[in-house]
C-alpha positions as CSV (number, residue, x, y, z in Angstrom):
1,M,-7.0,-6.6,10.3
2,T,-5.2,-4.3,12.7
3,T,-7.4,-1.8,14.4
4,I,-6.9,1.6,16.0
5,D,-7.0,0.0,19.5
6,E,-4.5,-2.7,18.5
7,L,-2.1,-0.1,17.0
8,H,-2.2,2.2,20.0
9,G,-2.6,-0.3,22.8
10,S,-5.3,-0.2,25.5
11,T,-4.9,3.4,26.5
12,P,-8.3,4.8,27.6
13,R,-9.8,7.2,25.0
14,P,-12.1,10.2,25.4
15,T,-15.7,9.4,25.0
16,A,-16.1,11.4,21.8
17,T,-13.1,9.6,20.2
18,W,-14.5,6.2,21.4
19,L,-17.8,7.0,19.8
20,A,-16.2,8.2,16.6
21,Y,-14.5,4.9,16.0
22,R,-17.5,2.9,17.0
23,P,-20.2,4.5,14.9
24,G,-23.8,3.8,15.4
25,P,-27.3,5.2,14.6
26,W,-27.4,7.1,17.9
27,L,-26.9,10.5,16.2
28,S,-29.7,9.9,13.7
29,L,-32.1,8.4,16.1
30,I,-32.1,11.6,18.1
31,A,-34.0,13.2,15.3
32,A,-37.1,11.0,15.8
33,P,-38.1,12.1,19.4
34,V,-37.1,15.7,18.6
35,L,-39.2,16.0,15.5
36,L,-42.1,13.7,16.4
37,L,-42.6,14.7,20.0
38,A,-44.7,17.7,19.1
39,P,-47.1,15.8,16.7
40,L,-47.4,13.0,19.2
41,V,-48.3,15.3,22.1
42,S,-50.7,17.2,19.9
43,A,-52.5,14.0,18.9
44,I,-52.7,12.7,22.4
45,S,-54.0,16.1,23.7
46,A,-56.7,16.1,21.0
47,G,-57.6,12.6,21.8
48,D,-56.9,11.5,18.3
49,W,-55.5,8.1,19.0
50,G,-55.3,7.0,15.4
51,R,-53.0,10.0,14.6
52,A,-50.9,9.2,17.7
53,A,-50.5,5.6,16.6
54,Y,-49.6,6.8,13.1
55,V,-46.9,9.1,14.5
56,L,-45.5,6.1,16.5
57,L,-45.5,4.1,13.3
58,L,-43.5,6.8,11.5
59,G,-41.0,6.8,14.3
60,G,-40.6,3.0,14.2
61,V,-40.1,2.9,10.4
62,F,-37.6,5.8,10.7
63,A,-35.7,4.0,13.4
64,V,-35.4,0.8,11.4
65,A,-34.4,2.6,8.2
66,V,-31.5,4.5,9.9
67,T,-30.4,1.5,12.0
68,L,-30.0,-1.2,9.4
69,P,-27.1,0.6,7.5
70,F,-25.0,0.0,10.7
71,G,-25.4,-3.8,10.5
72,S,-22.8,-6.2,9.3
73,R,-22.5,-4.7,5.8
74,R,-22.3,-1.1,7.2
75,R,-23.8,0.5,4.2
76,P,-27.2,1.2,2.6
77,T,-28.9,-1.6,0.7
78,V,-32.0,-2.2,-1.3
79,V,-33.8,-3.1,1.9
80,T,-33.0,0.2,3.5
81,E,-34.0,2.1,0.4
82,L,-37.4,0.2,0.4
83,L,-37.8,1.2,4.0
84,F,-37.1,4.8,3.1
85,A,-39.7,4.6,0.3
86,L,-42.2,3.2,2.9
87,L,-41.4,6.1,5.2
88,L,-41.9,8.6,2.4
89,L,-45.3,7.1,1.6
90,L,-46.3,7.2,5.3
91,C,-45.3,10.8,5.6
92,T,-47.3,11.6,2.4
93,G,-50.3,9.8,3.9
94,Y,-49.9,11.7,7.2
95,L,-50.0,15.0,5.3
96,V,-53.0,13.9,3.3
97,L,-55.0,12.7,6.3
98,W,-54.2,15.4,8.8
99,H,-52.3,18.2,6.9
100,V,-50.5,19.4,10.0
101,D,-46.9,19.4,11.2
102,E,-45.4,19.2,7.7
103,A,-42.5,21.4,8.8
104,L,-41.3,18.6,11.0
105,L,-41.7,15.7,8.6
106,F,-39.3,17.0,5.9
107,P,-36.2,17.2,8.2
108,L,-37.1,13.7,9.3
109,L,-37.2,12.4,5.8
110,A,-33.9,14.1,4.9
111,V,-32.1,12.5,7.9
112,A,-33.5,9.1,6.8
113,A,-32.4,9.6,3.2
114,S,-28.9,10.5,4.2
115,L,-28.4,7.0,5.7
116,A,-30.9,4.7,4.0
117,V,-30.2,5.7,0.4
118,R,-27.0,4.7,-1.3
119,R,-24.2,7.3,-1.2
120,R,-24.2,8.2,-4.9
121,W,-27.9,9.2,-4.7
122,A,-28.2,10.3,-1.0
123,M,-27.4,14.0,-1.3
124,G,-29.5,14.4,-4.4
125,V,-32.5,12.9,-2.5
126,V,-31.7,15.1,0.5
127,G,-31.6,18.2,-1.6
128,S,-34.9,17.3,-3.3
129,I,-36.6,16.8,0.1
130,A,-35.2,20.2,1.3
131,V,-36.5,22.1,-1.8
132,T,-39.8,20.3,-1.7
133,G,-40.3,21.0,2.0
134,A,-39.4,24.7,1.6
135,I,-41.9,25.0,-1.3
136,A,-44.7,23.1,0.5
137,V,-44.3,25.1,3.8
138,G,-43.9,28.4,2.0
139,L,-47.1,27.8,0.0
140,D,-49.0,26.7,3.1
141,T,-47.9,29.4,5.4
142,R,-47.3,32.2,2.9
143,S,-44.1,32.9,4.8
144,L,-40.7,33.1,3.2
145,G,-39.0,32.8,6.5
146,A,-40.8,29.6,7.4
147,A,-39.9,28.1,4.0
148,V,-36.2,29.0,4.3
149,L,-36.1,27.6,7.8
150,V,-37.7,24.3,6.9
151,G,-35.5,23.9,3.8
152,F,-32.3,24.7,5.7
153,A,-33.3,22.4,8.6
154,A,-34.0,19.5,6.2
155,F,-30.8,20.1,4.2
156,A,-28.6,20.6,7.3
157,G,-29.9,17.6,9.0
158,G,-29.5,15.3,6.0
159,A,-26.1,16.7,4.9
160,G,-24.8,16.7,8.4
161,N,-25.6,13.0,8.9
162,F,-24.3,12.1,5.5
163,L,-21.0,13.8,6.1
164,V,-20.6,12.3,9.5
165,Q,-21.1,8.8,8.2
166,Y,-18.9,9.5,5.2
167,Y,-16.0,10.6,7.3
168,V,-16.5,7.8,9.7
169,A,-16.4,5.3,6.8
170,L,-13.3,7.1,5.5
171,A,-11.6,6.9,8.9
172,R,-12.4,3.2,9.1
173,E,-10.9,2.6,5.6
174,L,-7.8,4.5,6.5
175,D,-7.5,2.3,9.6
176,R,-7.7,-0.8,7.5
177,T,-5.2,0.7,5.0
178,R,-2.7,1.5,7.7
179,G,-2.9,-2.1,8.9
180,R,-2.3,-3.4,5.4
181,L,0.6,-1.0,5.0
182,A,2.1,-2.2,8.2
183,V,1.9,-5.8,7.0
184,A,3.3,-4.8,3.6
185,A,6.2,-3.0,5.3
186,V,7.1,-6.1,7.3
187,A,7.0,-8.2,4.1
188,E,9.1,-5.7,2.2
189,E,11.7,-5.6,5.0
190,R,11.9,-9.4,5.1
191,L,12.4,-9.4,1.3
192,R,15.1,-6.8,1.6
193,F,16.8,-8.7,4.3
194,S,16.7,-12.1,2.5
195,R,17.9,-10.4,-0.8
196,D,20.8,-8.8,0.9
197,L,21.8,-12.0,2.6
198,H,21.6,-13.8,-0.7
199,D,23.7,-11.3,-2.5
200,L,26.3,-11.0,0.2
201,L,26.7,-14.6,1.1
202,G,26.3,-15.9,-2.4
203,H,29.3,-13.8,-3.6
204,S,31.5,-14.4,-0.5
205,L,30.9,-18.1,-0.4
206,S,31.6,-18.4,-4.1
207,V,34.9,-16.6,-3.7
208,I,35.7,-18.8,-0.7
209,A,35.0,-21.9,-2.7
210,V,37.2,-20.8,-5.6
211,K,40.1,-19.9,-3.4
212,S,39.8,-23.1,-1.4
213,E,39.9,-25.1,-4.6
214,V,43.0,-23.2,-5.7
215,A,44.6,-23.7,-2.3
216,R,43.9,-27.4,-2.5
217,R,45.6,-27.7,-5.9
218,L,48.6,-25.7,-4.8
219,M,49.0,-27.5,-1.4
220,E,51.6,-30.0,-2.6
221,R,53.6,-28.1,-5.2
222,D,53.5,-24.6,-3.7
223,P,52.5,-24.6,0.0
224,D,53.4,-20.9,0.4
225,A,50.9,-19.9,-2.3
226,A,48.3,-22.2,-0.9
227,G,48.8,-20.6,2.5
228,A,48.3,-17.2,1.0
229,H,45.0,-18.3,-0.5
230,I,43.9,-19.8,2.8
231,T,44.8,-16.5,4.5
232,E,42.6,-14.7,2.0
233,V,39.8,-17.2,2.6
234,E,40.0,-16.3,6.3
235,A,39.9,-12.6,5.5
236,I,37.0,-13.0,3.1
237,A,35.1,-15.0,5.7
238,R,35.6,-12.3,8.3
239,E,34.5,-9.6,5.8
240,A,31.4,-11.7,5.0
241,L,30.6,-11.9,8.7
242,R,31.0,-8.1,9.0
243,E,28.7,-7.5,6.0
244,V,26.1,-9.8,7.5
245,R,26.1,-7.8,10.7
246,T,25.7,-4.6,8.7
247,V,22.7,-6.1,6.9
248,V,21.2,-6.9,10.3
249,V,21.5,-3.3,11.5
250,G,20.4,-2.0,8.1
251,S,23.6,-0.1,7.3
252,R,24.9,-2.1,4.3
253,S,26.4,0.1,1.6
254,V,28.1,-1.0,-1.6
255,S,30.9,0.8,-3.5
256,L,31.3,0.2,-7.3
257,A,35.1,0.5,-7.1
258,H,35.3,-1.9,-4.2
259,E,33.1,-4.4,-5.9
260,I,35.0,-4.2,-9.2
261,A,38.3,-4.7,-7.3
262,G,36.9,-7.7,-5.4
263,A,35.4,-9.2,-8.6
264,R,38.6,-8.8,-10.5
265,R,40.6,-10.6,-7.8
266,A,38.1,-13.4,-7.4
267,L,37.8,-14.0,-11.2
268,E,41.5,-13.9,-11.9
269,D,42.1,-16.4,-9.0
270,A,39.6,-18.6,-10.8
271,G,41.5,-18.3,-14.1
272,V,39.1,-15.8,-15.7
273,E,40.9,-12.9,-17.5
274,T,39.0,-9.6,-16.6
275,E,38.9,-6.4,-18.5
276,V,37.4,-3.3,-16.7
277,S,36.4,0.0,-18.2
278,V,35.0,2.8,-16.0
279,P,34.4,6.5,-16.6
280,D,36.6,9.2,-15.1
281,R,33.7,11.1,-13.5
282,P,32.4,10.1,-10.0
283,L,28.9,8.7,-9.8
284,P,26.2,9.7,-7.3
285,L,26.2,7.4,-4.3
286,S,22.8,5.8,-5.0
287,V,23.8,5.0,-8.6
288,D,27.3,3.8,-7.6
289,A,25.7,1.4,-5.1
290,V,23.2,-0.1,-7.6
291,L,26.0,-0.6,-10.2
292,G,28.1,-2.2,-7.5
293,W,25.4,-4.7,-6.8
294,V,25.3,-5.5,-10.6
295,V,29.1,-6.2,-10.5
296,R,28.8,-8.4,-7.4
297,E,25.9,-10.5,-8.8
298,G,27.6,-10.8,-12.2
299,A,30.8,-12.0,-10.8
300,T,29.0,-14.4,-8.5
301,N,27.1,-15.9,-11.4
302,I,30.4,-16.5,-13.3
303,L,32.1,-18.1,-10.4
304,R,29.3,-20.4,-9.5
305,H,27.9,-21.4,-12.9
306,A,30.3,-20.7,-15.8
307,R,33.4,-22.1,-17.4
308,A,34.5,-18.7,-18.6
309,R,37.9,-17.6,-19.7
310,M,37.2,-13.9,-20.3
311,C,35.0,-11.4,-18.5
312,T,34.4,-7.7,-19.3
313,I,33.0,-5.1,-17.0
314,E,32.1,-1.8,-18.6
315,V,30.6,1.2,-16.9
316,T,29.4,4.1,-19.1
317,V,27.8,7.5,-18.6
318,M,25.8,8.7,-21.5
319,G,23.7,11.9,-21.1
320,R,21.4,11.5,-18.2
321,R,22.0,7.8,-17.5
322,A,24.7,5.5,-16.2
323,G,25.0,2.1,-17.6
324,I,26.9,-1.1,-16.9
325,E,27.6,-4.3,-18.7
326,V,29.0,-7.5,-17.2
327,A,29.6,-10.2,-19.9
328,D,31.6,-13.5,-20.1
329,D,32.3,-16.1,-22.8
330,G,31.7,-19.2,-20.6
331,P,29.1,-21.8,-21.2
332,A,27.4,-23.3,-18.1
333,R,29.2,-25.9,-16.1
334,A,28.2,-29.5,-16.6
335,D,26.6,-29.6,-13.2
336,A,24.9,-26.2,-13.2
337,R,22.8,-23.9,-15.3
338,R,23.5,-20.3,-15.8
339,V,19.9,-19.6,-14.7
340,P,17.2,-22.0,-13.5
341,A,15.1,-23.5,-16.2
342,S,11.9,-22.7,-14.3
343,D,12.9,-19.1,-13.7
344,P,14.9,-17.4,-16.5
345,N,15.8,-14.6,-14.2
346,G,17.2,-16.7,-11.3
347,S,16.7,-15.7,-7.7
348,G,19.8,-13.6,-7.4
349,L,19.2,-11.9,-10.8
350,E,15.5,-11.3,-9.9
351,G,16.7,-9.5,-6.7
352,L,19.1,-7.5,-8.8
353,R,16.3,-6.6,-11.2
354,E,14.3,-5.3,-8.2
355,R,17.2,-3.2,-7.0
356,V,17.6,-1.6,-10.5
357,A,13.8,-1.1,-10.9
358,A,13.7,0.6,-7.4
359,A,16.3,3.1,-8.7
360,G,14.1,3.8,-11.8
361,G,16.4,1.9,-14.1
362,E,16.3,-0.9,-16.7
363,F,17.7,-4.4,-16.4
364,A,18.3,-7.1,-19.0
365,V,19.9,-10.6,-19.2
366,E,21.1,-12.1,-22.4
367,V,21.9,-15.8,-22.5
368,S,23.4,-17.8,-25.4
369,A,25.5,-21.0,-25.8
370,T,28.7,-19.0,-25.6
371,R,27.9,-15.8,-23.9
372,F,26.2,-14.5,-20.8
373,R,25.5,-10.8,-20.5
374,I,24.0,-8.6,-17.8
375,T,23.2,-5.0,-18.6
376,A,21.6,-2.3,-16.5
377,S,20.9,1.4,-17.0
378,V,20.1,3.8,-14.1
379,P,19.0,7.5,-14.4
380,L,21.3,10.0,-12.6
381,P,19.4,11.6,-9.7
382,G,18.5,15.3,-10.0
383,E,18.5,15.3,-13.7
384,E,15.4,15.5,-15.8
385,Q,14.7,12.5,-18.0
386,P,14.2,12.9,-21.7
């Protein structure tokens, strides 16, 4: 998966940023020497070596409990929760045996809980430790200030570590998401490119094939007419080349009027009578382009796969939606199906379906023995849908 360094290169980063994206237990481990130094020094000064060893044991269990969540799984587990429970028992035993330094043990427990306990329970445990510590110290010292100080220190230490690790995990997930989005964007662009090439070349090559066939038939009896068709083939080939170049640079646009005119010429050259009905009002460019693609794919389908004699292209605007219907009366050619048997939508029709869906519209294909019909309905932009 793409990482922050891979996306931004090898540019040196400030130390704080470097640490932020390489989290570790270093922030939490600082709590152990800060909070346990005083009890350890006190025990050594008093010559109480059992107490000193106990304090070192507390520090060791704490260190393991806050370090394990940064392993391969990078989150608390049952093992870390058991270690926290062991640390809680050891702290309770310390208070029972020596009954000193309780003000330092509660913040230590809160920091451990913020990392070793699973996230959905961690802050509840931290809050419980803060309240318990404040009550215990307040009753022991008879000081409200000491109670508030211990409760605040425990809660601040635990909540601070919890939030730091939460936001680090969130940043890591955003990093992974950005990598996935980059991969998805590349895949989407490849799909768009291949779909545009299919739609453009499929239509142009179909028209070239029809006109070449007509020119071949007219070659002997009407050379002038055949030459005119050959000239049109040359022009269509040049136009197809230009359109392919526009796809490469991402500037391909489609006009409904242009596509209807081209479809009518190509269909009539193939002997298919064509009727066209369009509304008087202009359509928004985005809707106009989508309907133009429908006309292009519908005409391509007829030229490549049908033995049609009649084709109708009807564009309507009703209320807040624009619709189009492309239908013909031709059964499939003997050597071709109107749509592949394994995919009732066909590759070109599936690409067309995706275009219409991207515009928020609806798309349908109806196939029968004597009729093939493509319909699409697209909402007009800027108008509230019912």
